[in-house]
PQR file of N, CA, C, O and H, with PARSE charges and radii, in Angstrom:
ATOM      1  N   MET A   1       0.834  -1.181   0.000 -0.4000 1.5000
ATOM      2  CA  MET A   1       0.000   0.000   0.000 -0.0000 2.0000
ATOM      3  C   MET A   1       0.880   1.247   0.000  0.5500 1.7000
ATOM      4  O   MET A   1       1.788   1.385   0.820 -0.5500 1.4000
ATOM      5  N   GLU A   2       0.599   2.131  -0.917 -0.4000 1.5000
ATOM      6  CA  GLU A   2       1.366   3.376  -1.007 -0.0000 2.0000
ATOM      7  C   GLU A   2       0.723   4.437  -0.121  0.5500 1.7000
ATOM      8  O   GLU A   2      -0.494   4.617  -0.129 -0.5500 1.4000
ATOM      9  H   GLU A   2      -0.138   2.019  -1.583  0.4000 1.0000
ATOM     10  N   LEU A   3       1.566   5.139   0.646 -0.4000 1.5000
ATOM     11  CA  LEU A   3       1.058   6.174   1.536 -0.0000 2.0000
ATOM     12  C   LEU A   3       0.640   7.412   0.756  0.5500 1.7000
ATOM     13  O   LEU A   3       1.315   7.825  -0.187 -0.5500 1.4000
ATOM     14  H   LEU A   3       2.555   4.992   0.652  0.4000 1.0000
ATOM     15  N   ILE A   4      -0.462   7.986   1.156 -0.4000 1.5000
ATOM     16  CA  ILE A   4      -0.904   9.266   0.612 -0.0000 2.0000
ATOM     17  C   ILE A   4      -0.339  10.331   1.529  0.5500 1.7000
ATOM     18  O   ILE A   4      -0.570  10.287   2.737 -0.5500 1.4000
ATOM     19  H   ILE A   4      -1.010   7.650   1.922  0.4000 1.0000
ATOM     20  N   THR A   5       0.398  11.288   0.984 -0.4000 1.5000
ATOM     21  CA  THR A   5       1.074  12.267   1.831 -0.0000 2.0000
ATOM     22  C   THR A   5       0.456  13.658   1.760  0.5500 1.7000
ATOM     23  O   THR A   5       0.951  14.584   2.403 -0.5500 1.4000
ATOM     24  H   THR A   5       0.585  11.324   0.002  0.4000 1.0000
ATOM     25  N   GLN A   6      -0.607  13.819   0.996 -0.4000 1.5000
ATOM     26  CA  GLN A   6      -1.287  15.112   0.946 -0.0000 2.0000
ATOM     27  C   GLN A   6      -2.703  14.959   1.475  0.5500 1.7000
ATOM     28  O   GLN A   6      -3.377  13.960   1.224 -0.5500 1.4000
ATOM     29  H   GLN A   6      -1.009  13.067   0.473  0.4000 1.0000
ATOM     30  N   SER A   7      -3.136  15.969   2.211 -0.4000 1.5000
ATOM     31  CA  SER A   7      -4.479  15.980   2.763 -0.0000 2.0000
ATOM     32  C   SER A   7      -4.994  17.415   2.717  0.5500 1.7000
ATOM     33  O   SER A   7      -4.229  18.360   2.906 -0.5500 1.4000
ATOM     34  H   SER A   7      -2.588  16.781   2.415  0.4000 1.0000
ATOM     35  N   THR A   8      -6.268  17.572   2.471 -0.4000 1.5000
ATOM     36  CA  THR A   8      -6.872  18.902   2.457 -0.0000 2.0000
ATOM     37  C   THR A   8      -7.534  19.140   3.808  0.5500 1.7000
ATOM     38  O   THR A   8      -8.485  18.453   4.180 -0.5500 1.4000
ATOM     39  H   THR A   8      -6.889  16.804   2.317  0.4000 1.0000
ATOM     40  N   ILE A   9      -7.018  20.121   4.532 -0.4000 1.5000
ATOM     41  CA  ILE A   9      -7.562  20.481   5.841 -0.0000 2.0000
ATOM     42  C   ILE A   9      -8.627  21.553   5.642  0.5500 1.7000
ATOM     43  O   ILE A   9      -8.422  22.520   4.908 -0.5500 1.4000
ATOM     44  H   ILE A   9      -6.246  20.680   4.230  0.4000 1.0000
ATOM     45  N   THR A  10      -9.770  21.367   6.307 -0.4000 1.5000
ATOM     46  CA  THR A  10     -10.845  22.352   6.273 -0.0000 2.0000
ATOM     47  C   THR A  10     -11.047  22.892   7.683  0.5500 1.7000
ATOM     48  O   THR A  10     -11.289  22.132   8.621 -0.5500 1.4000
ATOM     49  H   THR A  10      -9.937  20.582   6.903  0.4000 1.0000
ATOM     50  N   CYS A  11     -10.946  24.194   7.822 -0.4000 1.5000
ATOM     51  CA  CYS A  11     -11.107  24.851   9.114 -0.0000 2.0000
ATOM     52  C   CYS A  11     -12.575  24.795   9.538  0.5500 1.7000
ATOM     53  O   CYS A  11     -13.450  25.199   8.772 -0.5500 1.4000
ATOM     54  H   CYS A  11     -10.749  24.812   7.060  0.4000 1.0000
ATOM     55  N   PRO A  12     -12.856  24.300  10.743 -0.5600 1.5000
ATOM     56  CA  PRO A  12     -14.244  24.237  11.201  0.2800 2.0000
ATOM     57  C   PRO A  12     -14.805  25.615  11.568  0.5500 1.7000
ATOM     58  O   PRO A  12     -16.020  25.780  11.674 -0.5500 1.4000
ATOM     59  N   SER A  13     -13.946  26.581  11.759 -0.4000 1.5000
ATOM     60  CA  SER A  13     -14.397  27.926  12.144 -0.0000 2.0000
ATOM     61  C   SER A  13     -14.872  28.754  10.956  0.5500 1.7000
ATOM     62  O   SER A  13     -15.908  29.416  11.027 -0.5500 1.4000
ATOM     63  H   SER A  13     -12.959  26.447  11.673  0.4000 1.0000
ATOM     64  N   CYS A  14     -14.099  28.713   9.848 -0.4000 1.5000
ATOM     65  CA  CYS A  14     -14.439  29.580   8.716 -0.0000 2.0000
ATOM     66  C   CYS A  14     -14.694  28.820   7.413  0.5500 1.7000
ATOM     67  O   CYS A  14     -15.170  29.406   6.440 -0.5500 1.4000
ATOM     68  H   CYS A  14     -13.258  28.176   9.790  0.4000 1.0000
ATOM     69  N   GLY A  15     -14.380  27.520   7.386 -0.4000 1.5000
ATOM     70  CA  GLY A  15     -14.621  26.718   6.196 -0.0000 2.0000
ATOM     71  C   GLY A  15     -13.521  26.779   5.148  0.5500 1.7000
ATOM     72  O   GLY A  15     -13.647  26.169   4.086 -0.5500 1.4000
ATOM     73  H   GLY A  15     -13.993  27.044   8.176  0.4000 1.0000
ATOM     74  N   HIS A  16     -12.442  27.510   5.430 -0.4000 1.5000
ATOM     75  CA  HIS A  16     -11.326  27.606   4.483 -0.0000 2.0000
ATOM     76  C   HIS A  16     -10.640  26.246   4.360  0.5500 1.7000
ATOM     77  O   HIS A  16     -10.428  25.560   5.360 -0.5500 1.4000
ATOM     78  H   HIS A  16     -12.340  28.006   6.292  0.4000 1.0000
ATOM     79  N   SER A  17     -10.296  25.861   3.137 -0.4000 1.5000
ATOM     80  CA  SER A  17      -9.617  24.587   2.887 -0.0000 2.0000
ATOM     81  C   SER A  17      -8.284  24.830   2.211  0.5500 1.7000
ATOM     82  O   SER A  17      -8.137  25.742   1.398 -0.5500 1.4000
ATOM     83  H   SER A  17     -10.468  26.418   2.324  0.4000 1.0000
ATOM     84  N   LYS A  18      -7.311  23.995   2.562 -0.4000 1.5000
ATOM     85  CA  LYS A  18      -5.991  24.072   1.937 -0.0000 2.0000
ATOM     86  C   LYS A  18      -5.372  22.684   1.925  0.5500 1.7000
ATOM     87  O   LYS A  18      -5.441  21.955   2.915 -0.5500 1.4000
ATOM     88  H   LYS A  18      -7.431  23.254   3.223  0.4000 1.0000
ATOM     89  N   THR A  19      -4.769  22.323   0.801 -0.4000 1.5000
ATOM     90  CA  THR A  19      -4.078  21.046   0.691 -0.0000 2.0000
ATOM     91  C   THR A  19      -2.660  21.216   1.205  0.5500 1.7000
ATOM     92  O   THR A  19      -1.937  22.127   0.799 -0.5500 1.4000
ATOM     93  H   THR A  19      -4.714  22.915  -0.003  0.4000 1.0000
ATOM     94  N   GLU A  20      -2.277  20.322   2.106 -0.4000 1.5000
ATOM     95  CA  GLU A  20      -0.970  20.380   2.756 -0.0000 2.0000
ATOM     96  C   GLU A  20      -0.245  19.046   2.599  0.5500 1.7000
ATOM     97  O   GLU A  20      -0.872  18.001   2.427 -0.5500 1.4000
ATOM     98  H   GLU A  20      -2.863  19.583   2.436  0.4000 1.0000
ATOM     99  N   GLU A  21       1.070  19.100   2.660 -0.4000 1.5000
ATOM    100  CA  GLU A  21       1.914  17.912   2.671 -0.0000 2.0000
ATOM    101  C   GLU A  21       2.047  17.460   4.128  0.5500 1.7000
ATOM    102  O   GLU A  21       2.456  18.239   4.989 -0.5500 1.4000
ATOM    103  H   GLU A  21       1.579  19.949   2.800  0.4000 1.0000
ATOM    104  N   MET A  22       1.702  16.209   4.397 -0.4000 1.5000
ATOM    105  CA  MET A  22       1.773  15.703   5.766 -0.0000 2.0000
ATOM    106  C   MET A  22       3.172  15.165   6.073  0.5500 1.7000
ATOM    107  O   MET A  22       3.826  14.606   5.192 -0.5500 1.4000
ATOM    108  H   MET A  22       1.369  15.576   3.698  0.4000 1.0000
ATOM    109  N   PRO A  23       3.631  15.330   7.308 -0.5600 1.5000
ATOM    110  CA  PRO A  23       4.893  14.679   7.690  0.2800 2.0000
ATOM    111  C   PRO A  23       4.673  13.164   7.697  0.5500 1.7000
ATOM    112  O   PRO A  23       3.598  12.695   8.072 -0.5500 1.4000
ATOM    113  N   THR A  24       5.672  12.412   7.290 -0.4000 1.5000
ATOM    114  CA  THR A  24       5.510  10.959   7.218 -0.0000 2.0000
ATOM    115  C   THR A  24       5.998  10.251   8.476  0.5500 1.7000
ATOM    116  O   THR A  24       5.733   9.063   8.663 -0.5500 1.4000
ATOM    117  H   THR A  24       6.545  12.794   6.986  0.4000 1.0000
ATOM    118  N   ASN A  25       6.705  10.969   9.334 -0.4000 1.5000
ATOM    119  CA  ASN A  25       7.297  10.320  10.501 -0.0000 2.0000
ATOM    120  C   ASN A  25       6.832  10.921  11.823  0.5500 1.7000
ATOM    121  O   ASN A  25       7.405  10.617  12.869 -0.5500 1.4000
ATOM    122  H   ASN A  25       6.921  11.933   9.182  0.4000 1.0000
ATOM    123  N   ALA A  26       5.808  11.767  11.796 -0.4000 1.5000
ATOM    124  CA  ALA A  26       5.332  12.405  13.027 -0.0000 2.0000
ATOM    125  C   ALA A  26       3.903  12.885  12.819  0.5500 1.7000
ATOM    126  O   ALA A  26       3.409  12.984  11.696 -0.5500 1.4000
ATOM    127  H   ALA A  26       5.343  12.014  10.946  0.4000 1.0000
ATOM    128  N   CYS A  27       3.261  13.177  13.939 -0.4000 1.5000
ATOM    129  CA  CYS A  27       1.925  13.766  13.889 -0.0000 2.0000
ATOM    130  C   CYS A  27       2.037  15.278  14.010  0.5500 1.7000
ATOM    131  O   CYS A  27       2.987  15.801  14.592 -0.5500 1.4000
ATOM    132  H   CYS A  27       3.662  13.096  14.852  0.4000 1.0000
ATOM    133  N   GLN A  28       1.066  15.958  13.459 -0.4000 1.5000
ATOM    134  CA  GLN A  28       1.019  17.418  13.580 -0.0000 2.0000
ATOM    135  C   GLN A  28      -0.134  17.745  14.521  0.5500 1.7000
ATOM    136  O   GLN A  28      -1.302  17.534  14.194 -0.5500 1.4000
ATOM    137  H   GLN A  28       0.294  15.533  12.987  0.4000 1.0000
ATOM    138  N   TYR A  29       0.216  18.263  15.696 -0.4000 1.5000
ATOM    139  CA  TYR A  29      -0.775  18.508  16.737 -0.0000 2.0000
ATOM    140  C   TYR A  29      -1.481  19.848  16.591  0.5500 1.7000
ATOM    141  O   TYR A  29      -2.610  20.002  17.058 -0.5500 1.4000
ATOM    142  H   TYR A  29       1.164  18.435  15.961  0.4000 1.0000
ATOM    143  N   PHE A  30      -0.837  20.817  15.952 -0.4000 1.5000
ATOM    144  CA  PHE A  30      -1.417  22.145  15.795 -0.0000 2.0000
ATOM    145  C   PHE A  30      -1.347  22.572  14.336  0.5500 1.7000
ATOM    146  O   PHE A  30      -0.414  22.218  13.614 -0.5500 1.4000
ATOM    147  H   PHE A  30       0.080  20.692  15.572  0.4000 1.0000
ATOM    148  N   TYR A  31      -2.349  23.339  13.913 -0.4000 1.5000
ATOM    149  CA  TYR A  31      -2.384  23.873  12.554 -0.0000 2.0000
ATOM    150  C   TYR A  31      -3.114  25.205  12.607  0.5500 1.7000
ATOM    151  O   TYR A  31      -4.234  25.284  13.110 -0.5500 1.4000
ATOM    152  H   TYR A  31      -3.106  23.627  14.499  0.4000 1.0000
ATOM    153  N   GLU A  32      -2.478  26.255  12.087 -0.4000 1.5000
ATOM    154  CA  GLU A  32      -3.106  27.570  12.066 -0.0000 2.0000
ATOM    155  C   GLU A  32      -3.742  27.825  10.710  0.5500 1.7000
ATOM    156  O   GLU A  32      -3.074  27.777   9.677 -0.5500 1.4000
ATOM    157  H   GLU A  32      -1.568  26.190  11.678  0.4000 1.0000
ATOM    158  N   CYS A  33      -5.041  28.096  10.726 -0.4000 1.5000
ATOM    159  CA  CYS A  33      -5.757  28.424   9.495 -0.0000 2.0000
ATOM    160  C   CYS A  33      -5.206  29.730   8.947  0.5500 1.7000
ATOM    161  O   CYS A  33      -5.128  30.731   9.660 -0.5500 1.4000
ATOM    162  H   CYS A  33      -5.584  28.135  11.565  0.4000 1.0000
ATOM    163  N   GLU A  34      -4.823  29.711   7.676 -0.4000 1.5000
ATOM    164  CA  GLU A  34      -4.250  30.921   7.097 -0.0000 2.0000
ATOM    165  C   GLU A  34      -5.295  32.001   6.849  0.5500 1.7000
ATOM    166  O   GLU A  34      -4.946  33.163   6.643 -0.5500 1.4000
ATOM    167  H   GLU A  34      -4.886  28.898   7.098  0.4000 1.0000
ATOM    168  N   ASN A  35      -6.574  31.629   6.867 -0.4000 1.5000
ATOM    169  CA  ASN A  35      -7.637  32.595   6.621 -0.0000 2.0000
ATOM    170  C   ASN A  35      -8.069  33.324   7.901  0.5500 1.7000
ATOM    171  O   ASN A  35      -8.040  34.553   7.954 -0.5500 1.4000
ATOM    172  H   ASN A  35      -6.857  30.685   7.034  0.4000 1.0000
ATOM    173  N   CYS A  36      -8.469  32.565   8.931 -0.4000 1.5000
ATOM    174  CA  CYS A  36      -9.002  33.199  10.148 -0.0000 2.0000
ATOM    175  C   CYS A  36      -8.056  33.139  11.334  0.5500 1.7000
ATOM    176  O   CYS A  36      -8.354  33.686  12.395 -0.5500 1.4000
ATOM    177  H   CYS A  36      -8.492  31.566   8.888  0.4000 1.0000
ATOM    178  N   LYS A  37      -6.910  32.472  11.161 -0.4000 1.5000
ATOM    179  CA  LYS A  37      -5.863  32.362  12.184 -0.0000 2.0000
ATOM    180  C   LYS A  37      -6.258  31.503  13.385  0.5500 1.7000
ATOM    181  O   LYS A  37      -5.567  31.526  14.403 -0.5500 1.4000
ATOM    182  H   LYS A  37      -6.669  32.028  10.298  0.4000 1.0000
ATOM    183  N   THR A  38      -7.353  30.749  13.289 -0.4000 1.5000
ATOM    184  CA  THR A  38      -7.723  29.810  14.347 -0.0000 2.0000
ATOM    185  C   THR A  38      -6.679  28.699  14.400  0.5500 1.7000
ATOM    186  O   THR A  38      -6.276  28.170  13.364 -0.5500 1.4000
ATOM    187  H   THR A  38      -7.915  30.731  12.461  0.4000 1.0000
ATOM    188  N   VAL A  39      -6.245  28.349  15.606 -0.4000 1.5000
ATOM    189  CA  VAL A  39      -5.297  27.254  15.773 -0.0000 2.0000
ATOM    190  C   VAL A  39      -6.095  25.981  16.038  0.5500 1.7000
ATOM    191  O   VAL A  39      -6.778  25.855  17.054 -0.5500 1.4000
ATOM    192  H   VAL A  39      -6.572  28.779  16.448  0.4000 1.0000
ATOM    193  N   LEU A  40      -5.991  25.045  15.101 -0.4000 1.5000
ATOM    194  CA  LEU A  40      -6.700  23.776  15.223 -0.0000 2.0000
ATOM    195  C   LEU A  40      -5.879  22.801  16.043  0.5500 1.7000
ATOM    196  O   LEU A  40      -4.652  22.763  15.948 -0.5500 1.4000
ATOM    197  H   LEU A  40      -5.436  25.147  14.276  0.4000 1.0000
ATOM    198  N   LYS A  41      -6.576  22.012  16.851 -0.4000 1.5000
ATOM    199  CA  LYS A  41      -5.970  20.938  17.632 -0.0000 2.0000
ATOM    200  C   LYS A  41      -6.768  19.676  17.333  0.5500 1.7000
ATOM    201  O   LYS A  41      -7.931  19.770  16.941 -0.5500 1.4000
ATOM    202  H   LYS A  41      -7.573  22.042  16.928  0.4000 1.0000
ATOM    203  N   PRO A  42      -6.175  18.497  17.508 -0.5600 1.5000
ATOM    204  CA  PRO A  42      -6.919  17.259  17.226  0.2800 2.0000
ATOM    205  C   PRO A  42      -8.172  17.136  18.091  0.5500 1.7000
ATOM    206  O   PRO A  42      -8.184  17.552  19.249 -0.5500 1.4000
ATOM    207  N   LYS A  43      -9.216  16.561  17.514 -0.4000 1.5000
ATOM    208  CA  LYS A  43     -10.415  16.250  18.289 -0.0000 2.0000
ATOM    209  C   LYS A  43     -10.086  15.109  19.240  0.5500 1.7000
ATOM    210  O   LYS A  43      -9.150  14.345  19.005 -0.5500 1.4000
ATOM    211  H   LYS A  43      -9.206  16.223  16.573  0.4000 1.0000
ATOM    212  N   GLN A  44     -10.855  14.999  20.306 -0.4000 1.5000
ATOM    213  CA  GLN A  44     -10.635  13.921  21.266 -0.0000 2.0000
ATOM    214  C   GLN A  44     -10.688  12.568  20.561  0.5500 1.7000
ATOM    215  O   GLN A  44     -11.632  12.283  19.825 -0.5500 1.4000
ATOM    216  H   GLN A  44     -11.616  15.620  20.496  0.4000 1.0000
ATOM    217  N   GLY A  45      -9.689  11.752  20.785 -0.4000 1.5000
ATOM    218  CA  GLY A  45      -9.611  10.432  20.173 -0.0000 2.0000
ATOM    219  C   GLY A  45      -8.801  10.380  18.893  0.5500 1.7000
ATOM    220  O   GLY A  45      -8.471   9.294  18.416 -0.5500 1.4000
ATOM    221  H   GLY A  45      -8.922  11.984  21.383  0.4000 1.0000
ATOM    222  N   ASP A  46      -8.470  11.547  18.322 -0.4000 1.5000
ATOM    223  CA  ASP A  46      -7.636  11.601  17.118 -0.0000 2.0000
ATOM    224  C   ASP A  46      -6.208  11.952  17.506  0.5500 1.7000
ATOM    225  O   ASP A  46      -5.968  12.608  18.519 -0.5500 1.4000
ATOM    226  H   ASP A  46      -8.738  12.429  18.710  0.4000 1.0000
ATOM    227  N   CYS A  47      -5.261  11.502  16.682 -0.4000 1.5000
ATOM    228  CA  CYS A  47      -3.857  11.726  17.024 -0.0000 2.0000
ATOM    229  C   CYS A  47      -3.301  13.027  16.459  0.5500 1.7000
ATOM    230  O   CYS A  47      -2.284  13.521  16.948 -0.5500 1.4000
ATOM    231  H   CYS A  47      -5.456  10.969  15.858  0.4000 1.0000
ATOM    232  N   CYS A  48      -3.947  13.597  15.436 -0.4000 1.5000
ATOM    233  CA  CYS A  48      -3.393  14.809  14.831 -0.0000 2.0000
ATOM    234  C   CYS A  48      -4.477  15.586  14.085  0.5500 1.7000
ATOM    235  O   CYS A  48      -5.605  15.115  13.945 -0.5500 1.4000
ATOM    236  H   CYS A  48      -4.773  13.196  15.039  0.4000 1.0000
ATOM    237  N   VAL A  49      -4.127  16.769  13.615 -0.4000 1.5000
ATOM    238  CA  VAL A  49      -5.094  17.622  12.916 -0.0000 2.0000
ATOM    239  C   VAL A  49      -5.531  17.019  11.589  0.5500 1.7000
ATOM    240  O   VAL A  49      -6.655  17.260  11.147 -0.5500 1.4000
ATOM    241  H   VAL A  49      -3.210  17.152  13.729  0.4000 1.0000
ATOM    242  N   TYR A  50      -4.667  16.240  10.945 -0.4000 1.5000
ATOM    243  CA  TYR A  50      -5.059  15.613   9.680 -0.0000 2.0000
ATOM    244  C   TYR A  50      -6.136  14.557   9.899  0.5500 1.7000
ATOM    245  O   TYR A  50      -7.043  14.419   9.078 -0.5500 1.4000
ATOM    246  H   TYR A  50      -3.754  16.045  11.304  0.4000 1.0000
ATOM    247  N   CYS A  51      -6.047  13.819  10.987 -0.4000 1.5000
ATOM    248  CA  CYS A  51      -7.060  12.811  11.293 -0.0000 2.0000
ATOM    249  C   CYS A  51      -8.387  13.468  11.676  0.5500 1.7000
ATOM    250  O   CYS A  51      -9.450  12.886  11.460 -0.5500 1.4000
ATOM    251  H   CYS A  51      -5.310  13.931  11.654  0.4000 1.0000
ATOM    252  N   SER A  52      -8.333  14.668  12.240 -0.4000 1.5000
ATOM    253  CA  SER A  52      -9.555  15.362  12.658 -0.0000 2.0000
ATOM    254  C   SER A  52     -10.186  16.200  11.554  0.5500 1.7000
ATOM    255  O   SER A  52     -11.409  16.204  11.407 -0.5500 1.4000
ATOM    256  H   SER A  52      -7.469  15.141  12.416  0.4000 1.0000
ATOM    257  N   TYR A  53      -9.378  16.907  10.779 -0.4000 1.5000
ATOM    258  CA  TYR A  53      -9.908  17.897   9.844 -0.0000 2.0000
ATOM    259  C   TYR A  53      -9.505  17.675   8.388  0.5500 1.7000
ATOM    260  O   TYR A  53      -9.916  18.437   7.513 -0.5500 1.4000
ATOM    261  H   TYR A  53      -8.386  16.904  10.898  0.4000 1.0000
ATOM    262  N   GLY A  54      -8.715  16.652   8.123 -0.4000 1.5000
ATOM    263  CA  GLY A  54      -8.219  16.418   6.774 -0.0000 2.0000
ATOM    264  C   GLY A  54      -9.045  15.415   5.997  0.5500 1.7000
ATOM    265  O   GLY A  54      -9.873  14.694   6.553 -0.5500 1.4000
ATOM    266  H   GLY A  54      -8.381  16.034   8.834  0.4000 1.0000
ATOM    267  N   THR A  55      -8.799  15.389   4.700 -0.4000 1.5000
ATOM    268  CA  THR A  55      -9.484  14.443   3.817 -0.0000 2.0000
ATOM    269  C   THR A  55      -8.827  13.068   3.847  0.5500 1.7000
ATOM    270  O   THR A  55      -9.423  12.076   3.427 -0.5500 1.4000
ATOM    271  H   THR A  55      -8.126  15.975   4.248  0.4000 1.0000
ATOM    272  N   VAL A  56      -7.581  13.017   4.351 -0.4000 1.5000
ATOM    273  CA  VAL A  56      -6.827  11.761   4.433 -0.0000 2.0000
ATOM    274  C   VAL A  56      -6.205  11.672   5.813  0.5500 1.7000
ATOM    275  O   VAL A  56      -5.672  12.660   6.319 -0.5500 1.4000
ATOM    276  H   VAL A  56      -7.097  13.823   4.692  0.4000 1.0000
ATOM    277  N   LYS A  57      -6.268  10.497   6.430 -0.4000 1.5000
ATOM    278  CA  LYS A  57      -5.621  10.280   7.726 -0.0000 2.0000
ATOM    279  C   LYS A  57      -4.105  10.392   7.579  0.5500 1.7000
ATOM    280  O   LYS A  57      -3.573  10.232   6.481 -0.5500 1.4000
ATOM    281  H   LYS A  57      -6.701   9.694   6.020  0.4000 1.0000
ATOM    282  N   CYS A  58      -3.414  10.665   8.680 -0.4000 1.5000
ATOM    283  CA  CYS A  58      -1.951  10.824   8.657 -0.0000 2.0000
ATOM    284  C   CYS A  58      -1.271   9.504   8.272  0.5500 1.7000
ATOM    285  O   CYS A  58      -1.853   8.433   8.449 -0.5500 1.4000
ATOM    286  H   CYS A  58      -3.847  10.794   9.572  0.4000 1.0000
ATOM    287  N   PRO A  59      -0.040   9.578   7.745 -0.5600 1.5000
ATOM    288  CA  PRO A  59       0.668   8.360   7.323  0.2800 2.0000
ATOM    289  C   PRO A  59       0.777   7.267   8.396  0.5500 1.7000
ATOM    290  O   PRO A  59       0.559   6.100   8.070 -0.5500 1.4000
ATOM    291  N   PRO A  60       1.106   7.588   9.673 -0.5600 1.5000
ATOM    292  CA  PRO A  60       1.147   6.494  10.658  0.2800 2.0000
ATOM    293  C   PRO A  60      -0.193   5.766  10.797  0.5500 1.7000
ATOM    294  O   PRO A  60      -0.214   4.546  10.966 -0.5500 1.4000
ATOM    295  N   MET A  61      -1.299   6.489  10.727 -0.4000 1.5000
ATOM    296  CA  MET A  61      -2.614   5.841  10.828 -0.0000 2.0000
ATOM    297  C   MET A  61      -2.908   5.042   9.561  0.5500 1.7000
ATOM    298  O   MET A  61      -3.540   3.988   9.638 -0.5500 1.4000
ATOM    299  H   MET A  61      -1.282   7.479  10.589  0.4000 1.0000
ATOM    300  N   GLN A  62      -2.463   5.522   8.388 -0.4000 1.5000
ATOM    301  CA  GLN A  62      -2.640   4.776   7.151 -0.0000 2.0000
ATOM    302  C   GLN A  62      -1.907   3.440   7.218  0.5500 1.7000
ATOM    303  O   GLN A  62      -2.339   2.453   6.622 -0.5500 1.4000
ATOM    304  H   GLN A  62      -1.950   6.378   8.325  0.4000 1.0000
ATOM    305  N   GLU A  63      -0.784   3.418   7.958 -0.4000 1.5000
ATOM    306  CA  GLU A  63       0.001   2.185   8.101 -0.0000 2.0000
ATOM    307  C   GLU A  63      -0.587   1.251   9.147  0.5500 1.7000
ATOM    308  O   GLU A  63      -0.065   0.156   9.355 -0.5500 1.4000
ATOM    309  H   GLU A  63      -0.433   4.220   8.443  0.4000 1.0000
ATOM    310  N   GLY A  64      -1.673   1.666   9.815 -0.4000 1.5000
ATOM    311  CA  GLY A  64      -2.317   0.806  10.792 -0.0000 2.0000
ATOM    312  C   GLY A  64      -1.779   0.943  12.201  0.5500 1.7000
ATOM    313  O   GLY A  64      -2.095   0.126  13.065 -0.5500 1.4000
ATOM    314  H   GLY A  64      -2.097   2.556   9.646  0.4000 1.0000
ATOM    315  N   LYS A  65      -0.972   1.961  12.447 -0.4000 1.5000
ATOM    316  CA  LYS A  65      -0.477   2.188  13.815 -0.0000 2.0000
ATOM    317  C   LYS A  65      -1.580   2.871  14.603  0.5500 1.7000
ATOM    318  O   LYS A  65      -2.419   3.575  14.041 -0.5500 1.4000
ATOM    319  H   LYS A  65      -0.716   2.626  11.745  0.4000 1.0000
ATOM    320  N   HIS A  66      -1.571   2.655  15.916 -0.4000 1.5000
ATOM    321  CA  HIS A  66      -2.625   3.233  16.746 -0.0000 2.0000
ATOM    322  C   HIS A  66      -2.445   4.716  16.975  0.5500 1.7000
ATOM    323  O   HIS A  66      -3.432   5.442  17.085 -0.5500 1.4000
ATOM    324  H   HIS A  66      -0.890   2.083  16.373  0.4000 1.0000
ATOM    325  N   CYS A  67      -1.222   5.183  17.050 -0.4000 1.5000
ATOM    326  CA  CYS A  67      -0.952   6.599  17.306 -0.0000 2.0000
ATOM    327  C   CYS A  67       0.457   6.914  16.833  0.5500 1.7000
ATOM    328  O   CYS A  67       1.288   6.023  16.656 -0.5500 1.4000
ATOM    329  H   CYS A  67      -0.420   4.593  16.961  0.4000 1.0000
ATOM    330  N   CYS A  68       0.696   8.162  16.640 -0.4000 1.5000
ATOM    331  CA  CYS A  68       1.998   8.587  16.125 -0.0000 2.0000
ATOM    332  C   CYS A  68       3.106   8.462  17.132  0.5500 1.7000
ATOM    333  O   CYS A  68       4.254   8.785  16.830 -0.5500 1.4000
ATOM    334  H   CYS A  68       0.021   8.886  16.784  0.4000 1.0000
TER
END
């Protein structure tokens, strides 16, 4: 299985979306929306902002790991 390394994050505050390159060896816990400057944090039970707000789960989760 080939890892998908891009995910589109959508800000829950303003609805702005942006496609970002995900790190392949770590989770990203914070993400600042470039439109409204809201700092996103993972939802409870998710390991990173990509798992909470992205179109694709982070690479460690794609590999079947429980957490980063």
